[in-house]
N, C-alpha and C positions, 0 to 999 in steps of 0.2 A: 839260528838252524830252521828249513820252511817246513812245518806239517803242514804235508795235501791233501783237503774235503776228499771224503770219501763220494767218488761221483754216484750220484743218482740213478736209481735200477730203470732199466725202459721200462714201461709196460705195459706191452709186447712182448720183451723177452719170451714169456713164457708160453707164448701161443706160436714161435716162429712154426716149430714143426706142421705144424696144419696149415697151411693156408683159409683166411679168409673169408678168401671170393676169388674166385677161378676168374681167366677171361674165355671168350674162343679164339684169341690166341695170344700166341707165344706174347711177350714182352718182351721190344729192343728198349735200347736206350743209345742220347746220342749227349755225348759229352764235350761241351764247348773248352779248351784247354790249351788256348796262344795269350800271347805275351809273354814278356817276361815280371810283371809284378815291379815297376821302380818305382812303387809305396812301399816298397818295403825290403826299403835300401838298408842297410849297405848288401843284408843274409844277400839279397834276390841281384842276378847278376847274370848278363844274358850268356854264361856257362852255369849259374845252377837259379836255373828262370824258379818264380814261387809253384809253382805244383810242383818242384821238386823238397819241396822243404817243411817240412817239422813243427811248424805253426801250429795246431792246437794241440798237440798229443805227440806221443814219437815216430809215429808215420807221416811219410810226405803225404798231400791234396792228396793228390793225382790218387790215389796207393788204396786213401778215409774210403773217397770217392767208387772207388770199383769194391770196392767188400762192402761197404751202406750199400753196393746194388744188387750185390750175392746173397741170397739164394734167388731172388727172386725173379732175376738178370743178367743168365753169367756171362762172363765175360768171353765166350765166343758171339754173343750177341750185339755185344757193346762197341759202337766205331766212336772214334775221341776224334775230335778236329780241333789241331793245332798248326806250329809255322815250321821248313826243313830247320831249324839251324837248332831248334828246338826237341822234334820227334823221336831222334833217336835218346838222347838223355831218358824222357819219355817212356818211349817203349822194353829197356833196359829196367826201370824200377816198375812197372805191371807187366814183366814176358806173359802174364794168362791171358793178354789180349792181341790175336792174330795179329802177325805185323800188318796182313792186308786190311786188317778192325783200320790203320793209324790212317787218316785219312788229312794229308796234308798240303795247305794253301799255298796255290804258288807266288798269293803276299792276299797279306791283313787283309779283308775280306767287311769285315766287320759280320754279328752275330745275326743280321737274317738273312746274310744271304750262305753264313758257314751252317744253317738252321734247313734251309734248302738241298747241301747240298746233302747233307745228313739225314733228309725226309728220300730225298731223291734213289739215295742207299736201301733205309731201307725198304722203298718201294723192291723198287731191279729185285736184292735179295730178297724178299721173303713177305715179298703181295705187297697193290696198293692199298689194298684195310686192313693193312699191320698196323699195329696201338704201340707207337715209343714216347718212351718221357726224353726229354726235351732238357738239358742241367747243364752247371756250371761245376768244375774241378771247385773250385774256391769258396765252398761253402763249407758250414760247421749244421747238422744233424745234433741233441744231446741224445734224442728217445730213436734209432736207428731200426727198432722193430714201428712203431708209429709210423715211420715214414714208410718206410716199405710200405704196411698198409694206407695211409693215403695212394701212394701210388697202384695199391691194387683196386680203392672206390673208385678211382681217376681212370683209371682202367676200363671200368666197364660204363663208366660214361662216357663214355671218350669212341668205344666200339659199337653204343647202340644207339645215338646222337652226330650227326653233324656239326660235334666243336668244338671249343679248342679253352683244354681243361687248365688253369692256374692253380694249385697250389697255393692260399692265402693263410700267413699266420697274424698272428693275433702282433698290434703292434705295444709295444712294451715302452712307448719315451717318443718324442716329437724329431721325427728323421729324417734331416731331407735330400738323403740318398738316394731313396728307398721312393721307391713307382706302389703308390693306392688302388687299391680294385673296391670300386661301392658293390657289394650287394645290393644285389634287386630283388627282384620276384624266388622265390625259391625253384629249383627247378622240373624238383619234382616235389608234387603241391604234398604232397603225405608226409614230407619228411624235412622240417623245418629248419632256419641253420642254426636256429639253441641247440637242436640236437642231432648236429651237427654234418647237415647236409651243406648240397650246392644251391651253387647260389645263381639264374641268371647274371652278367657284368653291369651295371648302370652307366659308368666313365670307369676310365681308369685315368688319370695323377702319375705323370713319371717326372721326379725329382721338382715337388712344391713347395712352394715359399713354406718356413716356420707356422705362419701364419695359415695359410692353408694347408699344413698338413695336419694340426690340431683343430681343424675347422675337419673334418678328413677322418679323424680320427673320433672325432666328438660325434662324428655322424654311425660309427662304428664299419668305417671302412678297416680293409685289412694288407698289410706288408704282400708287393708282390714277392716269393722266391726265387721266380726266375727258375723253379722246376712247371715247368710240363709235361698236358701228358693228349696223346691225339693223336688221327689217324695220320698217314702220312698220307696220302688221297685229299684231309678236307687241307691240311697245311697248309701241301702245295695249291689250291685253290684256294685259301684265304691268297697268302702270296704273291698269286698272282691278280689277284684283284684288290687286293690291297694296297700294296707296294713294291706304289713306280718301282723305287732305286734297284730293282729285282728284274721287271717286266721283258724291258730286251733283251739280260740275262739268261731268263728259263727255257726259252727254247732251245737254245743247246744247249741247258741240262740238259733238256730231257733226251734231248738225240746224242748225247753221252761227250762233246765238244766241252773240256769240260776249260780248258785254256782261256776261249771266246768264255763262258763264259765269267772265268775273272776281269778281262781285261772287257765287258759291258756292263756293269752291274757296279753300282755307285754303294760306296761303303753306309749303312743305318743299322743304330739297332732293331733289335727285336721287337721289343720297349716300344720304339720311336714310331719303326715301318709294321708291325702287325698291332701290335696290343691296345697302339693311341684312335686303331682305325677299324678296327671288326669288332664286329657290330653277334659276330657269335663266338661272344668269349665269357665261361664259364667259369667261377671260380670255387674251388670246395673248401671251407678252415683244416687244418691240422696245426695238432698242437706236440709236434716233432719236435721242438725248439731250434725253432731255422734260425741263421742267424749268417751276416755276410762276412767272412773275414776277408775285408778289405780295405784295410787301414793295421797300423801298430796299433792307435786306440780299441782296439775292435778287442783285440787278445783281451781283455782283460774282461770280457764277455762270453768267452769265449771256453779260458781254459780253465781246471782247478786255481781257484786261489791259497795262501794259504789262511791265518787267521787275520789276515790286516788288510786281506786283498789284495796284495802282492800277486801277479802272475806271470810266472820266474817258470825256464827253459831252460834245463843243462846246469855247472855247478855254480849254487850260488849257494847266500847264506845272507837273511836278511837283521838286523836290529835294528829296532826301533823305524824301522820301511814300513811305508800301507800305500796302497794307491798304484805301485809301479806297474809295469811289463818292464820285464830284464829279461834280456836273453845271451847266454851267456852261451858259444860254438866255440866249442876247444880249451877254454880257458873257463880261471877264477873269478865270476865280481861278487862282492861285499859289498852290502850298499846299506849305511849309517844312517840314520838321521832324517832322509830324502822320502819325498809319496806328489807322489804324479807327475813321478818321471818316465823318461822312453831310456832303457841302455842295454844299447847293441853292441856286446864284443867280441872280437873273431882273431886271428891271429892276424897283429899290426894295425890293426885299426879299432878306437870307439867310438860310439854315436850317440852321444848326449843330447836332448832335448823333453820340450817337457811334451805328455799327451794330447793336449792341443794340440800344439803344434805338429805335431806327427801326422795327422789329420792328413793334410796337404804338402811334400816335403819338393814340390816341383819347383818353388825357388831357390831353395837350398841346391839342389841338385841342378837345373841349370846355371849356377853362376861359380862348379867349382870344377877339376880340372876335367879331363878326358881321362885320362890317366885312371883321378882314384876312380871318379861314378862311375867308369866299369869296371873297374878293373880292383877293390878295397883289398885290403887283407895287408898279404907278407910282404908285400913292396913299399907299403906307407907308414910309416907309425901314428901315435894317436896327440 
C-alpha cells in the first residue's frame, strides 16, 4: 500500500497575508497554454490536452498555475494564450479567468510571437509601462509563497529599469533539455548573488550538450525557469530589436491586425528568439523548488513519493516495487517486483516502458496507427 510522504512546508506561507514588496502598478500575467503535450501519451490527447491533466497533484496543470499566481495576480489580470481546439476546455477548467482574457491563436505562432501578443494586450488594457510575468502552464513549483515573493522582487526591478528579468533556479543535475543563465555583475551593487540578489546575465545557453551543461553548472549558471517579469513596452521594444522572425508582423500587431500578424511572423521560441540575443537580461535566483513537467520521467521529481520512491497517481498498490511512475486513470494498478518503469493505465489501454525510454515518445507515436495514437482508450485493448 502506498504511504505518501508529508509535503514540505512552504517557508513563505505564513507571510502571505502581508505582501513583502509592493510595485507601482498592478502585476499582470501571460500564461502560455498551447499544444496537447504528446510526451504524455496516452493520457494526453487532442480532446484532453496536457494542461488539463492532473499530473503533479489532483488538480489540472492550468488550474495549479492560476491558483499559484493568486492573490498576487488575480484571475481578471491573467491572459491565457492557447489554440482554438482546446480553448473551450481550458476555460471550463478556469472559469474565473474572463473569456475575453483567452487569447486564441489563429495558428501555432511560437512562444516569442505569443509573448508579443500578450505584451500588446497588457499594454492596450493597462498601459505600456505595466509590469507582467510570463510563464508556461506546465511547470511545477514546490513553494508557491517563495515563487510569489520572487515575482514581487522581479517586478520591483522591472518597474524601475528597462530590463528583462528571468527567474533562475539552482541546477540539481546535468540537464540538457533546459536553458542556462550565466550570472555576471550584481544588478544592485549592494546586494550580492549570495544574498539572493539579481545579476546581469553574461550569456544564455539553450539546451547545451552534457559536457557544456556540466561546465556551466560548475561556473554557477542557473536554470532558466521559463518565468519572466518585464514591462510591456520594454519587452515589445526588445522583440522588435532582436527577434527578426517577428519584425514584419509587429507593426500589424500594433495596429490590431492579428490575422496579418499571424501570417507574417515565423515561429521561434522566447529562448532562441529573445534570450540568446538580448543584452538587457537579468537573472533573479529563486529557491521555489521549480521543475519542468516535460515528460513522464519528470514526475518522479515533482510528485510526492512513497517510501520506496514511487510517484503514483490514482488507485495503485506497490509491493516490492521502487522508483516507478504509475498513473492509474479510472482503474486499479498493482505493481509487484518492478523498478524504474512507467505504467500508465486507462480504460482500454495500458502503456508500459522504462523511465529512460519515456523521455522521448516520438518514435513510438510515429509507428502507431492514427486511431490508437489520437484516440487511445475505450476502443482498444491493452
